[in-house]
Structures are given as structure tokens and as C-alpha cells.
N, C-alpha and C positions, 0 to 999 in steps of 0.2 A: 503493500501499501502505499500511498504519498501524500503528503502533508504538501504545503507550499515550501517548505523547506528541503525538508531532509523523505527519504524512503524510507520504507521499513516494516519489518514481519509482528505481529502480533498475536499473542497466545490471549485471549477472552478469559476470563474468570471461570472456572470449573462450578464454582460455587455460587450460585446466584444471591450477590448481597448490592445493600445500596451503596453508593459511593466506594467502589475497591480502593483498595492499596494499590499504587502504581512504582512499576518498577522497570525501570529505562536502562538498556545496554548498551555500553558505547565499547566497541571493537578496537583492536589495536593495530597497527601500521602494516597493512598489507594485508589486511583480513576484509572481512565484511559483515553482515549483518546476520549471515547463517551462523557462525564461529559460537559467540557465546548464546546463540539462541540453543544452542542444543543443551542448557540446563535448565529450559526452561518448565519441559514436563516431569523436574525434581524439585521443583519450588511451590510453594503452598497457594492451594486452587483459588484461593479469593483474590488470589493477584492479578492485575492488569498488568500483563509484562508484554512490553515493546521493543523491540533490537531494531536500534538505528542503523542505516549506512552512511558511511562519512562521505563526505563530498566532492573529494580528490579522487578521481579514477588515476590508478597505474597500470592499467589495463590487465585483462585476463583475468577480470573477478575479484583483483586486488583495489582495495579505497584505503587511502590516508585521512586523517583529519590533518594535518600539514605535514610543511616536511620536517624529515629529520636529518641533524647530520651525523652520521653513524664515526665519523672519522673526532668525533669531539670526546675529548680527556676528562671534560668535565661536564658537570651537570646543568652548568648557566648558558652555555654552547651547543646542547643537544637541541634543543627545537628551533625553530623558525618564529619568533615570537609573534610579528604582524600575523603569521598566519592562522597562531595557536589562538591568539586575540580573535579573530575574524571567528576562528572554530567556535568560540565561546558565547559569541552572540548568535551565531545561527543554532547554537543548542539552544539557548534561552527564549530565542524565537519557537524554536521547536519545541518546547517543555509547554510554553502558553499557549501553541496549536492542539497540544495533547489534551490539555487543561478543557479548553472550549469544546474539543471533540468528543470526550470522554467523560460522563459524569464521574469522579475520581474522587477520594481524599485527600484536598490538598494539604492536609496535613499530615500525610502517612504515603510521602514521595521517596523511593529508594532511587540513587544510582548506583549501576554495577558498570565498572571499567575494568580493561585489562590494558596493562601496556600504556600507550599512546591516551586511550579511551581511559585510565585512570587519572593520567596527569591534569585530563582535560577533569574530570568527574571532580577530585580537589579542588581542583580550582574554581569551580564553579558552584561547588557547597559554598566555601569559603567567600565567595562574591553574593553569593543569593542564599545564604542562611534564612530567609526568612520562606524561599520556595523548596528548598531541599532538607532533609531533616536527617538523612543515615545513606553513607555510602560503603560500598563494596570497593576497597581499591586493591586490587590485581598484577603484583609485578609492572609498578609504578614508583612516583615519587610526586614529592611536591615541589613546584617549580615557583619559588616567589616573584617570580618578574610576572607571573601572570594572577598575583593577587593584587585585589584595588587597594590602594591606601589612601589613610591610611586604615591599620587593621584595628578594628575596635573589637574587642573580646567578648562583652559583654552583649556583643550580638550573636554569640554562639553555644549559645547556654543550653539548645535544643540538640547541637550537632551529635553525631556519635559516627564513629567509624570504623570499620572490621579492615585492617592493611594486613596484605601477605605477601610473600615475595619468596623466589627460590634462591637458597645460599649458593648455587653453582651460575646464579643466572648469569649469561654470557654478552649480553644483549644491553641491559639495564643493572650494573653492580649494584649490588646487597647492599652496600656503603651508602649509596645514595637513598636508599629505601630505608637505612638503620636511622637517618636524619628524622624520619616521618613523625613516629612517636615522640620524642623531645619537643619538638615544634608544635605538635598538639597539644601537648600535659602545660606547655606555654600558656596555651589560649582556654587552658579549663575544660580542651573537648573533650567528651569521652573516648577512647579509644581499646582496640585491640589487636595486638602484635602477633602476626607467626610466620615464622620462616621452615622452609621445607629443603630435604635434599635433592630438588630438580635446578635445572636451567629455565628457561623462559619461557614458563607454561605451567598449568595448574593442575597442581597433583591430587589425587584420588583424595586423599584425607582431606587437602584444601580445601577443596568439593565441598566432601562431610560437615568441615567445619563451620565454613559460611553459610551453610544449608541452618546448621542448628545456630547460628546466630541470628539469620533473618526469621527461622521460626521465633527464636523467643523473641522477637521484637512485634510479634502479631498476635500474641499473648493479652 
């Protein structure tokens, strides 16, 4: 399906409820909306699940939210910042379009990102804590250059993050991810951090942990 801004896949709630919680999936660089959508059938029945396709085509069914400089040795040089900021604006428009299209619980919107999708998910939540309350951040890191200034931590009291990373990630070094919990702690943002002995991917135990985390927040 397509809104005015992004194409997406949808799994409607299996359990009919008024104003269901919404979970939006943002895939990584070079992937597409099918990737994270494979999780959808194992997530709570009451969710409306949307998996978005990034806007930049790399060809052969691959897409990106923005250009990545893979030769960068530091996290601040890794992302094309103007393109990333444009992607955040597109995501904001997409969120508003989904809220207008589907009657969802606007107080219970989750973002689930992987890699590049995680970088944007965390930045978006920190920039719009009034719109997003919960973030599942897989194999990414916080890019402070994408966070609007000044940072006002009193706005973040309702945010809640699940953060995970592979300890032998060959794309995004785990050292970059390990900076996330201290950053969130300084802002008094509730967070849970896990590492798994894998590369740039989602281990089975990682999925079970994030599944449990989501279910706990539906009670």
C-alpha cells in the first residue's frame, strides 16, 4: 500500500479492538519493507503493524533512507546528514498520514528499527516524544547530530527504549551502540540494553527478548 509519502506493508489487528496500538517498522540500508515484516506474525494480535519502504532506491529491490559512508571510522561521519534529516521529515509526515488513515491509539505508538532504521527511530522519538513513546532499536546507535537542540529532558518522561546489538557487528561497531544506554540514562529515559554474540543481524534470542518487551508493554 502507499500513503502520499511512503509505500508500506500492513498487518491489521487480529483481535478487533477500538484504537489499536500501532507499531511502525523501519528497515536497514539496502533492504526493503519485507525484511522486518517477517516478525509481524509473532507480535501481539492487537497491534496494527506497518512496515515502511525507504524512499531511496538502490536497485534490485533494495532501498535506503539516506546515503551511508561505509569508509567512515567514526559514527559522526557515517551518515549523510542532510539526507537523514530529510528522511526524518518524511517519517514524520508518514506517521501523521497513518494516524489520519487508521484509528489508532496515539498514546501507544511503537517504532521498531534495524540499523539505519534504528538510527532514525531513536532520533525521531527524541525529536517527537509527544508522538512516539516506545522504541525497539536493533543494531544501531544514537546520532546526536540528528537530535534537535536544545535537548529538554523533561519532555522524555514517557519514553521507553529496547536497545540491542551484535557483539561482533562488522557494519556498526558495538562500541557505538554501547554509548546509547549512558546517553539515555542522562536524560532519565527508561531503557533496556542487550548484546548477542552475532554480527549485523537479529539473533533468535534477540527476537524473543524484544517480543517479551513488547508484550510486557501491552499489559
